[in-house]
N, C-alpha and C positions, 0 to 999 in steps of 0.2 A: 303294631308286637306281638312277636308269640312266645307265649311262653308253654315249655316241656317237663314235669318231672323227670326225674329220673331217680333210681333209689339206690343202694349200695355203699356202704362202709365210708368207701373212698370218694363218697361223693355229695355234693352241694346240690341244692337246689340252684339254678343259673337262668337266669333270665338273659336272654341273646335278642338283639337285636340291632340289624346290619342294614345299614341304607346303599343303595345301590343305584348312580346317579344315572346308569349307563343299561339298567335291566341285565338277563342273563345273556351270558357269552358263549358262544356256540362254538367248539373248538373243531376245526378241519384239521388235515396234513397231508401234502403231496406226497405219491408215489411217483415219478418218473411223467410228469408234467397231469398225471388225472386224479383228481380230489378225490381223497379217502376221508370217508367220516370217522371222526373216532370214539372208541367203543366205554366211553366216558360219560356223565353226568355233567353240566352245565355247572359254570362260575368258576374264576380264581383269583387268587390274591400275589399280591405281589412282593406281601413284607417275607421275611422265613427266620427267626431264629427260633427253633423248635422245641425247647425246654423251658418249665418255670413251672408255676405251684400246680397244686390240684385245683385250683379253680380257675375259670375263664371270665376276667372281669374287666372295668374300662380302663384303659389304659392311654398311658402318656407316649406323648411323642410321635407316633407310627401314622400318618397322618394319610388319609385315603378313604377307599368306601368300606371299609372294613376296622370299626376303631375298638372292636372286643380283643382285650389281648390279656394275657396271667402274666403279673407281676413284669409290665412292660412288654413279653413275647405272643408274639403271636398261636393263638390258636386254633387260627382259621386252617384245615387243612392239614392238619399235622399229626405226630404222636405227642404226648406232649407228658412228661413225668412225674410222680407223684411223690410228695414231699421228701420222700425218705428215699427217692431213685430206687427202688426195687420194683416198683411194675407201672407198665404203659400204657394210657387211656388213647383211644383213635379220635381226632376230630376229623370226621370227614367232609364229604360236599357233595352226596348222591344227588341223583338229577331229580329226585321224587322227592328233597329239602325244600324245595325253590329257594331262596336268596338267601341264606339265612344258614350259619355256623350250628352245629349241635350234635352235644356230645348223643354219643348211641351207643355205645361200645365199649366193650372194657377186656383186656387182653395182660395175660401173664406173659410178662418176657423183662428180660434182664438189661437195663437201660446203659447196661455198661459196654465199653465199646463205639461203633457208630446205631448203634441204636436209636436214634433220636437221638441225643447228646448234644446239637447246637448245630455241629455241622451238617448235617444233612446226610452222610455217610450210610452205608448199607446196613453196616453188624458186621459182627464178628472180624471188625478190624481192618475193611478193606475201604480204601480211600478214594471214591470218586474222582476225586480232582486229580490224581493221575491218570486218569480215563478219557483221553480226548474223546472228542466230539470228531466224527467222519463225516465228508460230503456225500452226499446219494447218488448212487453209480446204479449205468445203467442195464437193467433187468435184463439177465442169462439164460434164453429158451433150454429149459431141460425140465425133465419128467418132475417133480415135487413143487412148491410155491417159493417163492421170492420171499426171505424175513428178512423183518427190517427190527433192529433191536434197540431200547432203547431206556435211558436212566427215565426211575420212575422219579417222581417228588416221593418226599419220605414220609408216610405214603397219605395218597387220597388223591380225591378227585379233582382236575381233570387227568387223564393217562395220558402217556406220551408226549411227555411235555419237559424231562429232563437230560434232553438231546441226543440225537444217534449216535449210537456206538460201535455199530456191528450192522452189512448188511449180506447176507448169502443166500446160497440154494438149498433149501433142506429139502433132499427127499422124501421122508416124511414127516408130519407132524405126530411124532409118538417120541417124547422124550422124559425121562425121569433124574434129574439131574441133580436129586438129593441134595446135600448141600450143597452143591459145588453150583461154579456158573457155565454158562452158555458157550464164553468166551474169553480169553485170557482179556479182554477193553470193554470188560461187564465186572460189576457185585455180584454175591452171591445171592443177595437180597435186593428189595426196591427196582425189579425190573421188568420190562414188559414187552412184549414181540407183539408187532401185528404180521402175519404172513398173506399175503395175495397173488392173487392164481389164477385156475380153472378147475374144475373137478367134472370128470365123466363120471353120468346115470349110463349102465349099461344096458340096462333094460326100462324101460316105462313103468309106471306103476305107483305105489304108494313111498315114499321116503323118508326118513327121517332124521340128521343129525344130532350129534352128542359128543359127549368129551370125558374123560379122563382128566381131571385137574386138580391144584393147589397150588395157584388159589385161581382166579376169576377166569372164565372163558367165555368167547358168543361169538356166534356165528352169523355174518350177513351171507344170502345168496342172490344170484341177477339171476331172479325166476321166469322175467324177460328182459329184451334187450334194454338197458336202460333203468329197468326197474330192481331195488336192491328189497331183501325182504329177512327180517332177523329170524331166523329159522331157529335160533338154539339160546342160552344164556344162560347160565352159573354167576354171573357176574359179584364176585360175596369172596372173603377169607375163610378156606375151609379148608382138610385134611384132604386128603386123595379119596373122590369116591368120582364115579361113573354118572354121566345126568345123562338125559336126551331130550330133545325137543318135542314139539308136536308132529302128527303126520302132513304131509303135503303126495300134491299128487304130480307129478313130475314126468314128463319124455322122457325120453334117453335120447343121451348126447351130453354136451359141455356145458357147464355152467361158470359164471363169473364166481367165486367166491373170495372174502375176505375173513380172515381170524384174527382174533383180538386176545390176549394172555398177559395180565399182569402176576409178577411175585413179591408177595410185601417181607415173610421171614419163615425161618424153617426151610421145610423140603419146599421142594420145585416138581409139578408134575404138568407135562403138555401130551395130551393125545388127542389126536382125534379122528373122529369115528362117524360111520352111517350105516343105518340098515334096510334094506329093503323091504319088504310086507312078507313073509311068508316065509325068507333067506334070513340068513345068521346076519349078525351084526361085526365088523370088524372094521381096525385101527386102518383109514384108505388108504390103499397100497402107492407106490409111485408111480408105475404105471397109470394110474386114472385121474392125478395132478400134472400141471404144467403149471410152467413158474409165468409169463411173459403170455402167450398167446393159445387159444386151442386150438387141435390139431384142426386140419381140414378135410373132412371125409367125402369130400367132391372129387369128381375124376373129372379129364380134361374131355373135349370132344374130340375124335379125328375122324380121319379121310376125308375133309374138307375137299371140293372141287365145284366146281360153276361149270350148267350145263344150259342146254337150249340159250346160247350167246346170242341176242343178238346187237345191234348200234347202241340199243335205247336201254336193253333190258337183260335181265338173268335167272336164272335159277339158282339160286344156293342152295348146293346138299352137304351132307355131314353123319356122323355117326354119333348121336346124344352121347353126353359123357355122363355122371350119375352121381346122386347124391345132394343135387341142389332141386330145389322148391320149383323155377324155373329158369328161361335161358334169355340170355339176351343177345341181340344184332345187332353188330354193327358194321357202316360202312360208307369207305370215301375214295376219295381217291387220294388224300394225303393220308398216308400209312404211320405219321405222328398224332394225327385229330382220333384216329382206329386204335392205337395205343393208349392213347392216355385217355380215353374214356368218353372222347366230344364233350370235353367240358362247356363246349357254349350250347349245347343241343342241337335240334337242328336246322341247317341253313347249310348257304354256301361258302361261309362265309371261312376264316380262321378259325378255329378248336370249335367249331364244327361239325357237324357229319350231314352227308347226303340221308343216310339212314338211323337210325335209332330207336331200335322196338328194346323195351325193358319187359314186357310180357309174353315172349312166348312160353308155351305150354311145355312143360319138361317131356322130355322122350317125341316131340317129335322131331323129323329129320332133313327137312327143307322148307325152302321160305324163297317166292318168287317178289324179284324185288319189283315188277311192277314198270311200266316205263318211263323211269327218272334220269338212266343213263346218256352219257354221252359217246359217239363215236371216237371209237380206235383211241379209245382211253384206259388207262389200269387202274381199276379199283381193286381196294384192298377191304379187306372183311373178316371179323374178329364174332366167334359163337364162343357166348360164356354161361358157364355151366354154374350156375349161381345158387346160393345158399343163404348168404347174408352178409354183410360186407367186409366180413371179416374172414369167409369162406369161399371161393370163387374160384374155380382154373377155367383156363380159356386156351381156344387154337385159334391162328390165324394161317387164310392161306388170300392168294388176289387171282387176278383172270383180266385181260386185255378185250375190252369190246369190238365189236366187226368195225370195219371202215373199208374205206375205197382201195388201199394199194393191190396189186394185180401181180400177176407172173406172166410171163411169156413161157409159153411150151414152145416154139419155135424147130420143127423138126426134133422133138424131144418125147419124155418118156415124164409121165407125171404117175405115180403107183402107190396107192394108199390099201393094207391089207384087209381094212376094213372102211375107211370113209373117206369117197373124197369129195368135200362139198364144195362148189363155185356161184357164190355170193356176188361174185360180177360176171357175167359174162365172157368169155374171150371174145375179140373181137374177128371179123373179117372170113373170109369163106374157110381156107384150109388153116386158120391160126392153130392148132391140137393136129395137126394131119399125123399126125402118129398117134400117139398112146395116150390116154386117160382111162386108168384100169383100179379096179376097187373088187374085192373080198363080196363088200355086202353091197355098195349101190354109189353111183355114181350122182349127184343132183345139182342143176345148177339154173340160171335163169337165161335165156338167149336172148341178143343183143334182139332191139326189136328191129326187125325186119329179115330176123333169120329163124331160123327153127334148128333147135341143136338135136343132133340126131347121133346113136350110139352103133358101133355096125365090131362086126366079132371077125378077124381079120381080111376085112374089107369085102364079108358075103353080107347082103344088104339082107337080108331074111332074118329077120329082127326074132323068131323064134331063135334060132342059134347063137343069142347073146346069152350067153351062159358064163356065168361069174367064174373067176380064175383061183383055182385049189393051190394057193402059194405053200411053199414048201420050207419049216422051220430053221434053223441056224443046223441042229442037230444031222437033217436030213442032208442039206447044203456040201459039211462037212464029210460027212460019210461020203455025199456022191462024190467031190470035189478037192479032199484034202487028206486022200492017200498018200504018206510020204513027204508031208509038210516038212517044211527045215524049221524047227526052234528058229525065233530071233530076238534078239534083246540089247540090237545095237539102240546108236545113241536118235536116230533119224530113220530112213526105211530100209527095206531090203532093194539093191539097184540093179538086178540080176536078173535074166528068166527064173522062173520057178513058183512051186507054191512055198508059205512060208506061212508063219502058226507066230503068235503075238500073243503072250500068256497071260494075265490082267489088260488093265488101263492104259492108254498108247496116249501121249499127248505127242502131235504133231509139232515143235516149237522154233522149226528153221526152215526157211526156205527148203525145199529137195528136186533137186534137178532129176530125172529121170533118165538113163543111160539112153542110146536109141534101138533100134532093134530087138528089145526085150519084150514079153509080154509076164506077166508080176499079178500073183493073184495072193492077194492075203488075206487070212482072217485074224481078227481080233478077239480073241473069248474076253471079253470086259468092251469097256466103253471107250470110243475114240474122239479125241477132240483134237480140230486144225486151226490151230494159232498161226499158221503162215501157209504161203502158198506153196501149192505142189501143180508144177512145174512137167508135165508130161509132153516126152516126144512125138515127132507127129508116125514116126512108126513104131509107135509102141505102145503098149495096153495096160490097164493098170485097173484093179479093182480090187475093194478092200468088201466084205461078208463080217459083219459085227452082231457078236452073239448081245449085247447092250445097247446102249445107243449113241449117235453121232452126234457133234456139239460142232457147231461153226462158228469162231468165235468174230465179233463184229469188228475187227479190222485185224487181217493178216499183215506179221512180218511179210517185209518185200514187198506187198501191195501198193495201188495208190498209182495214180493217183486220185484215178476215177473208180477203180473197182480192183476186186479180189481174185484171182483164178485159181481153180481146184481141177485138177482135170483126174475121170477114172470116173469108175463106177460107185457107186456108195451105198451099203444096201445091208439097213438094220433089221434085227428081230426089233427093236424097240425105236421110240421113236427120232427123230432128226430134226435140229432147228438150222438155223441158218444164220442165227446171230445170239444165242444165249448168254451171252453175256451185257445184253441191252439192261440200262438201269431207269430207262424212261420210255416209255411209250414210241411218244417222239424224236426219239434220240434217232439224229441225222446218221448213218452211218454209208460206208461205198455200197456199188454191186456188186452181187456176188456171181460168175460167171463160174458157170458150170459144164464143162466138155464132160458129158457123159450122161448120169444120170441119178437120181433121188428115188430111192428105193423101201421106204415102210414094209417090212412083215407081218408085222401086229399091232402099230400104232398109228402114233401122228406124226405129221410132215405140217412142222409150224415155219411159216415163210416168216421171216422178223424182219426184215432189215426193211427201211426205210431211208427214202433220199432226199425228202423236202418236209418241209409242211403242207404241199399241197395234196397228200396224200400219196404220192406218184400218181397222177392222173396221168403223167407224159410217160415217164421213160420209167420204163419195171425195173425193181427194188435186185429182185434174181430173173440170171436170163438159165436157162436151164437148155443147153444145145447141143443133141446126140449124134456122135463121129458115127461115119456110115462104119466104121474100124469095128464098134460094141454091139451092132446087130445080133451078130452070130451069140457072143458072150450073152446076150439079155434072151436071146429063143432059146438056151441050153438050159438057164438057172432058170426062170420064171415056169415053160414049157405052154403050151394051150389049152384052149384057144386065147386072144388076147379082146379089149376094146378097140377100139379105134371110136372117136368122136369127130365129126364134120360137120359142118354147118352149112344151111343148104337154106336157101331165099324161102323166104315164106311162099305158101300153096304149093311148093317143089311137090 
């Protein structure tokens, strides 16, 4: 039993005894699936007729845990009109009162209208019964805070229990409603609001939060992920005033914030403020508030590529992003598992990744896989610039490990302006009897019992073995493109002469070259070959391309065994013999080139595949240089040239 004496002409000594069988009830409320604690105290009452005499006495007929009433009416958590109906007394249930109801304040207020006259309406004649509840809606991402507006009980604790009446994005919490209501579905008194979202602190330092309010106002801040701190509270009835909480040492960045406000009667003011120590205080601007999630300040890695690729390992390279605290590396032959962040961890199974490293330091720009890869397999890798679970940016790339497929260059030319690398040696004494050349170097392992040697222009003096200085596209056009005729037709020019195609060109229908003609075509863009190019025995055809040349994996008009493309294919960029393959082991037709593939400054990717046996029998690409092209190549590439010949070991 608890006794408390209260003085005043309108008060009598009241003994209050409340028996609670279930203890104190803690209120929570849900927003978008997340539990938000209410900014109120504890306790709840289920009976609610709110006007009676000036005393609170045991009463008749309302069963339950709170048997004290005044003339049969509940005084628990309510306003009570005195016997003259001219003044109102507040019967609250604040959190520091324990499990009892306790007259503790006095308010001069008319009991007319809806001011606690028994129907629970808000004042000024506003009828809450005409204000329907609304269903919670999905948060809309924007600057500001997401506002949840409620009918309050009339009035007392706990708050936010009278039904959700409105939700909206408020660009700022900066309101002076006066004697009006925040919206048409609310009354001007006895309402409450919870604003949720994120607040940005521009610099590290000591910060404090506060408010200008009429009536109650409180602020919670998520100072560390998942940990909320009450940083300000002025949770009481009062006229408009500005108050501040204590100082907190905080880093720059975004923090979760939730703001509680209630209005009893009279004017209503709600203004959310912050201040950095040594700076000016201000109402928090809209640009520093977000409704649903904090903006992510990280940037994605870029320039992903793989180098030093072998059959079982590779080095991953990238330009690091910014804003994260660390980087994550994910690698697997399943693109889906990599994109889904390897939910099963590390391993060979579904949902698992071959490589999952969560602790790569910020700023690191390369990563060695180690010998964990399989030959001839396409691997996908993702690099993540990671700040927290809600703030990260990533980029993805892929590569194929080396395997056994090979290319036959019988009487042909293979030229790369940078490197030519033969991981499996050409077999036989004169397999590469004409030309293997590169501006940088030619590397390869000789077949057992043979020694690979490189000779310039058949001169066996190795001191003359010098690299080729290949021209660029502009030089070739200047040398051979004079008087070029523009061509924009659907196929290819089919007459003698020099032609210029401006922009990207795709050959998607079979081209049958006329006999007895010599055609040189400049393409100022990329060239894509989707269909057979059939050259006449007494004609020549050459392409000089400023970009890349891409051969599709299966030509229109090709088959059943091979795809044919006649001519010289010279690109400033990359050449790929099956650019549209969807998997490393996808079976294609053989590509037969009657001519040459030449890259001036990039890589030739021999990407066709005939069978799962890694092409150990029939080559997937055959490049056979016809004698009619010798003079043309001699003129284009200049001298000297490399020749590759295998001779018996010990020669």
